[in-house]
C-alpha positions in Angstrom: -5.8 12.2 -15.4 -5.5 11.6 -11.7 -4.5 8.0 -12.3 -1.9 8.9 -14.9 -0.4 11.5 -12.5 -0.4 8.9 -9.7 1.3 6.4 -12.0 4.1 8.9 -12.9 4.6 9.8 -9.3 4.6 6.2 -8.2 7.3 4.9 -10.6 10.3 6.2 -8.7 8.9 4.7 -5.5 8.2 1.4 -7.2 11.7 1.3 -8.6 13.3 2.3 -5.2 11.4 -0.5 -3.5 12.4 -3.0 -6.2 16.1 -2.0 -6.0 16.0 -2.3 -2.2 14.4 -5.7 -2.3 17.1 -6.8 -4.8 19.7 -5.5 -2.3 18.0 -7.6 0.4 18.2 -10.7 -1.9 21.8 -10.0 -2.7 22.7 -9.8 1.0 20.7 -13.0 1.9 22.4 -14.9 -0.9 25.9 -13.6 -0.2 28.5 -16.1 1.2 28.9 -13.7 4.2 25.9 -11.7 5.4 26.6 -8.0 6.2 23.9 -7.4 8.7 24.2 -3.6 8.6 23.7 -3.6 4.8 20.8 -6.0 5.1 19.1 -3.8 7.7 19.7 -0.7 5.5 18.2 -2.4 2.5 15.2 -3.6 4.4 14.7 0.0 5.7 14.9 1.4 2.2 12.3 -1.2 1.0 10.0 -0.4 3.9 10.3 3.4 3.3 9.6 3.0 -0.4 6.6 0.8 0.4 5.2 3.2 3.0 5.7 6.2 0.7 3.9 4.3 -2.2 1.0 3.4 0.1 0.7 7.0 1.2 0.6 8.1 -2.4 -2.1 5.5 -3.3 -4.1 6.4 -0.2 -3.9 10.1 -1.0 -5.0 9.5 -4.6 -7.9 7.4 -3.3 -9.0 10.1 -0.9 -8.7 12.8 -3.6 -10.7 10.6 -6.1 -13.4 9.7 -3.5 -13.9 13.3 -2.6 -15.2 13.9 -6.1 -17.8 11.1 -5.9 -21.4 11.2 -4.6 -22.2 8.9 -1.7 -23.8 6.3 -4.0 -20.6 6.0 -6.0 -18.4 6.0 -2.9 -20.5 2.9 -1.7 -19.7 1.2 -5.0 -16.0 2.0 -4.4 -16.2 0.4 -0.9 -17.8 -2.7 -2.5 -15.1 -2.9 -5.1 -12.1 -2.2 -2.9 -13.0 -3.8 0.4 -16.0 -6.1 0.1 -15.8 -7.9 -3.2 -14.8 -11.5 -2.7 -15.3 -11.2 1.0 -18.9 -12.2 1.1 -18.3 -14.6 4.0 -16.4 -12.0 6.0 -18.5 -9.0 4.9 -20.5 -8.8 8.1 -17.4 -9.2 10.3 -15.6 -6.5 8.2 -18.4 -4.1 8.6 -18.8 -4.9 12.3 -15.0 -4.3 12.8 -15.0 -1.1 10.8 -18.0 0.2 12.8 -16.7 -0.7 16.2 -15.2 1.6 18.7 -11.4 1.7 19.0 -9.9 -0.5 21.7 -8.2 1.1 24.6 
């Protein structure tokens, strides 16, 4: 149910990003580039992408909050570590390190 709700919420954001990227392509292919329009379309695409990412992150957090620790570890493996066997130790080391100042 959570995923279906997320899908319905994400559709307008996906479409907005797609339309903005088409606007970017149109500007880049135009005989004369309108820089202001290009910058506007790039900003629209970026805003849609950020909003979509925020929605996905929120859904992930909501879903993860319903899981026991063992299942959350499986989620980590599936989302972040699968296929990264060579870089797994480096990823974990980076994730566990203190922030740089």
